[in-house]
C-alpha positions as protocol buffer text, in pm:
chain_id: "A"
residue {
  index: 1
  type: MET
  ca { x: 1170 y: -3133 z: -2145 }
}
residue {
  index: 2
  type: LEU
  ca { x: 1259 y: -2747 z: -2152 }
}
residue {
  index: 3
  type: ASN
  ca { x: 1506 y: -2646 z: -2389 }
}
residue {
  index: 4
  type: LEU
  ca { x: 1735 y: -2373 z: -2286 }
}
residue {
  index: 5
  type: ILE
  ca { x: 1539 y: -2078 z: -2443 }
}
residue {
  index: 6
  type: ASP
  ca { x: 1237 y: -2176 z: -2272 }
}
residue {
  index: 7
  type: MET
  ca { x: 1398 y: -2171 z: -1938 }
}
residue {
  index: 8
  type: PHE
  ca { x: 1540 y: -1838 z: -1999 }
}
residue {
  index: 9
  type: TRP
  ca { x: 1177 y: -1699 z: -2094 }
}
residue {
  index: 10
  type: LEU
  ca { x: 1068 y: -1860 z: -1742 }
}
residue {
  index: 11
  type: ILE
  ca { x: 1333 y: -1724 z: -1581 }
}
residue {
  index: 12
  type: GLY
  ca { x: 1258 y: -1387 z: -1701 }
}
residue {
  index: 13
  type: LEU
  ca { x: 893 y: -1376 z: -1640 }
}
residue {
  index: 14
  type: ALA
  ca { x: 941 y: -1489 z: -1287 }
}
residue {
  index: 15
  type: ALA
  ca { x: 1180 y: -1182 z: -1233 }
}
residue {
  index: 16
  type: ILE
  ca { x: 951 y: -919 z: -1424 }
}
residue {
  index: 17
  type: SER
  ca { x: 628 y: -1070 z: -1202 }
}
residue {
  index: 18
  type: SER
  ca { x: 810 y: -1085 z: -890 }
}
residue {
  index: 19
  type: SER
  ca { x: 981 y: -750 z: -934 }
}
residue {
  index: 20
  type: SER
  ca { x: 637 y: -586 z: -1030 }
}
residue {
  index: 21
  type: LEU
  ca { x: 454 y: -741 z: -733 }
}
residue {
  index: 22
  type: ILE
  ca { x: 749 y: -584 z: -520 }
}
residue {
  index: 23
  type: LEU
  ca { x: 682 y: -256 z: -670 }
}
residue {
  index: 24
  type: ILE
  ca { x: 281 y: -268 z: -605 }
}
residue {
  index: 25
  type: VAL
  ca { x: 374 y: -332 z: -262 }
}
residue {
  index: 26
  type: ARG
  ca { x: 601 y: -59 z: -194 }
}
residue {
  index: 27
  type: SER
  ca { x: 380 y: 170 z: -386 }
}
residue {
  index: 28
  type: LEU
  ca { x: 55 y: 72 z: -151 }
}
residue {
  index: 29
  type: HIS
  ca { x: 280 y: 110 z: 168 }
}
residue {
  index: 30
  type: LYS
  ca { x: 385 y: 478 z: 76 }
}
residue {
  index: 31
  type: ALA
  ca { x: 45 y: 598 z: -31 }
}
residue {
  index: 32
  type: PRO
  ca { x: -126 y: 815 z: 232 }
}
residue {
  index: 33
  type: GLU
  ca { x: -394 y: 687 z: 452 }
}
residue {
  index: 34
  type: ALA
  ca { x: -742 y: 848 z: 364 }
}
residue {
  index: 35
  type: PHE
  ca { x: -1108 y: 759 z: 393 }
}
residue {
  index: 36
  type: GLU
  ca { x: -1446 y: 853 z: 199 }
}
residue {
  index: 37
  type: ASP
  ca { x: -1787 y: 972 z: 354 }
}
residue {
  index: 38
  type: GLU
  ca { x: -2080 y: 1155 z: 248 }
}
residue {
  index: 39
  type: HIS
  ca { x: -1873 y: 1473 z: 279 }
}
residue {
  index: 40
  type: GLY
  ca { x: -1620 y: 1367 z: 15 }
}
residue {
  index: 41
  type: PHE
  ca { x: -1274 y: 1202 z: 33 }
}
residue {
  index: 42
  type: HIS
  ca { x: -1001 y: 1330 z: 335 }
}
residue {
  index: 43
  type: PHE
  ca { x: -708 y: 1222 z: 404 }
}
residue {
  index: 44
  type: VAL
  ca { x: -573 y: 1134 z: 770 }
}
residue {
  index: 45
  type: ARG
  ca { x: -283 y: 1343 z: 894 }
}
residue {
  index: 46
  type: ARG
  ca { x: 34 y: 1189 z: 951 }
}
residue {
  index: 47
  type: CYS
  ca { x: 182 y: 1320 z: 1258 }
}
residue {
  index: 48
  type: ALA
  ca { x: 323 y: 1089 z: 1506 }
}
residue {
  index: 49
  type: GLY
  ca { x: 79 y: 1133 z: 1830 }
}
residue {
  index: 50
  type: ALA
  ca { x: -233 y: 1097 z: 1600 }
}
residue {
  index: 51
  type: LEU
  ca { x: -93 y: 785 z: 1416 }
}
residue {
  index: 52
  type: LEU
  ca { x: 3 y: 645 z: 1758 }
}
residue {
  index: 53
  type: HIS
  ca { x: -346 y: 737 z: 1886 }
}
residue {
  index: 54
  type: ARG
  ca { x: -527 y: 598 z: 1606 }
}
residue {
  index: 55
  type: ARG
  ca { x: -345 y: 239 z: 1615 }
}
residue {
  index: 56
  type: SER
  ca { x: -437 y: 263 z: 1987 }
}
residue {
  index: 57
  type: SER
  ca { x: -823 y: 335 z: 1959 }
}
residue {
  index: 58
  type: GLY
  ca { x: -900 y: 244 z: 1591 }
}
residue {
  index: 59
  type: SER
  ca { x: -1101 y: 580 z: 1595 }
}
residue {
  index: 60
  type: LEU
  ca { x: -1058 y: 832 z: 1265 }
}
residue {
  index: 61
  type: LYS
  ca { x: -1199 y: 1103 z: 1454 }
}
residue {
  index: 62
  type: GLN
  ca { x: -942 y: 1087 z: 1750 }
}
residue {
  index: 63
  type: ALA
  ca { x: -677 y: 1059 z: 1461 }
}
residue {
  index: 64
  type: GLY
  ca { x: -744 y: 1390 z: 1327 }
}
residue {
  index: 65
  type: ALA
  ca { x: -967 y: 1268 z: 1016 }
}
residue {
  index: 66
  type: HIS
  ca { x: -1198 y: 1554 z: 875 }
}
residue {
  index: 67
  type: LEU
  ca { x: -1545 y: 1393 z: 1012 }
}
């Protein structure tokens, strides 16, 4: 059976783990979209029309990527 001190450690570990996971997910969500090809690393521009068009077609060239 767990005593009170062990329960506080478990609650603290769960809080730190879940807050770290939330921080990682939010950071990945805010990260810019990019790709790498034989010419280097390129960021996809984030204008609204390009994102809508890219989502519908799936083409990086049509999204304004530097191919």
